C-alpha positions, 0 to 999 in steps of 0.5 A: 793333281787331285788331292787324296782326302780321308773319308769322314767316316769308315764303315765296318761289317754290320752286326745284325741290323746295326751299322758299325761306323767310325767317324772323327767329328766327336770333338773333345772326348774323354776317357775319364768321365768317371771323375764326374761321379767323384766330383759329385761325391766330394761336393756332398762331403766337402773333403777337398775343400777341407783339405785345401784349408790345410795349406797356406797360400802366400801368393799375390791374389792379383796374379793367381790363376789357380786356387789351392782348392783347384790344384789339390782337387786336380791332383787328387782326382788324377790319382783316383783316375790312375794318373800318378805321374805329374807329367800326365797333367800336361795333357789332362789339363785339356781334358773336358772332365778335369775342366768340369771338375775345376769349375773353370771353362776358361782361364782367368789371366793369360794362361793357355788352359783353365787347369794347371800343368805339371810345373804348377802341381810340382811346386804345390807338392814341394812346399817349403817348410817355412819361407824356404823357396822363392817360387814355392809359396804354398805351404802345407801344415802337416798337423792339420792334414793328420787331424783332418782324417780323424775329424772326418771319422768323428763327423761321420757318427751321429753319436759316440760309439761305445767301442771302436777298434783301431787296426794298425797295419803296414804294407809294401808298395813295390818300386820298379825304378830308381825312385827316391828313397828306395830300399830293399826289404828282406821280408817282402824280397823287393824294393819298396816303400813301407807305408803305415796305416791305421783304420777304424772299421772302414774309415782311414785314420792314417796313411803315412808314407815311409821308406823300407829301411825302417822297422814295421812298427817305426813311428807307431807309438807316436801315431797311435798316441796322437790319434787316441788323444784326438778321439778322446777329446771328442769321445771321452768315454769310448772304449778303444781296442788296438789290433795289429799283427806280430810286427807291432808287438813291441814293448814301447807300444804295449807299455803305452797302451797299458798306461793309457787305458787302451786294450790291445789284441796282437798276434804272435808268430808261430814258434817251432818246438826247438825254439821254446827251450832256452838254456844258459849256454844259448846265445842271448838275444840282442834285446829282451822284453817281458810283456804282461797282457791283461784281458778280462781277469786273465794274465800271461807273461810272454818273452820276446826276443827281437833280432835285426833281420830281414829289413835291410841294413840297419833296420829290424824286420816287420816280424820280429823273431820270438823265443819263449824263455820258459813255460807260460804262467797263466792265472784266472 
């Protein structure tokens, strides 16, 4: 009986004078070719190489198949190309683009592929704090990673600018499953993460992942203090202005700015007229802060009443409620 063989190519209806043919002799084909452009950009910046230096590798070099720089680069390129799950790398390790980005055409030892799989990358991400696991021998120094983003911004300028504006913000990352650390956020009305960001113009200075059961301003004082200190070590005379929305208008942050010569421009929520009046018979707010803002010879005193609403159990809202305690007294 004659065996039915599939044709080597399929012909479809022609378009004008062009023939439309489908065939299967293309070899290994990738849909991630855009990663080659990212690789060229990184070769010029050296960002992944500098990021890999933030790790400490305690593995025996005689039995190392994948270098830390290769592992870090594979994970970063995968995220940039839309492959967030580590499971994807069991197939991506055979992708021609990732092989080219790793700079390895063949494995060094007995590995079946030149690029790492999901298990190796998983051990990279779950680094121990200090010699904490037998099979996790790559340690990440968080302080070096935090300083790296600021160093990149400092190195991007030929000379120190006269003034910079630090934009402090947070946003929500919606979660659609039972991810670790998921919490419901009352303001965004969804389960999400609540990362903290700091930008300087178009440069990223901080991206800190946080759970959504914290206040929007949680950790802002510590992060701003670290970033400002690192900037002033390189640019001691630069004028620094902090810009943020009403969720960061808290007394600890404003007091720190005034004590460390950092000017600030913060937003205030719109307040209905009935909230502008406060009498002794009214219920006192849970916490009260009297903040004095100085700007070019003009001063004004505002009253802030923050209540715990909107961010879930035991957390305060990203936008605290504000209540005037009396008329604004301004002088110029």
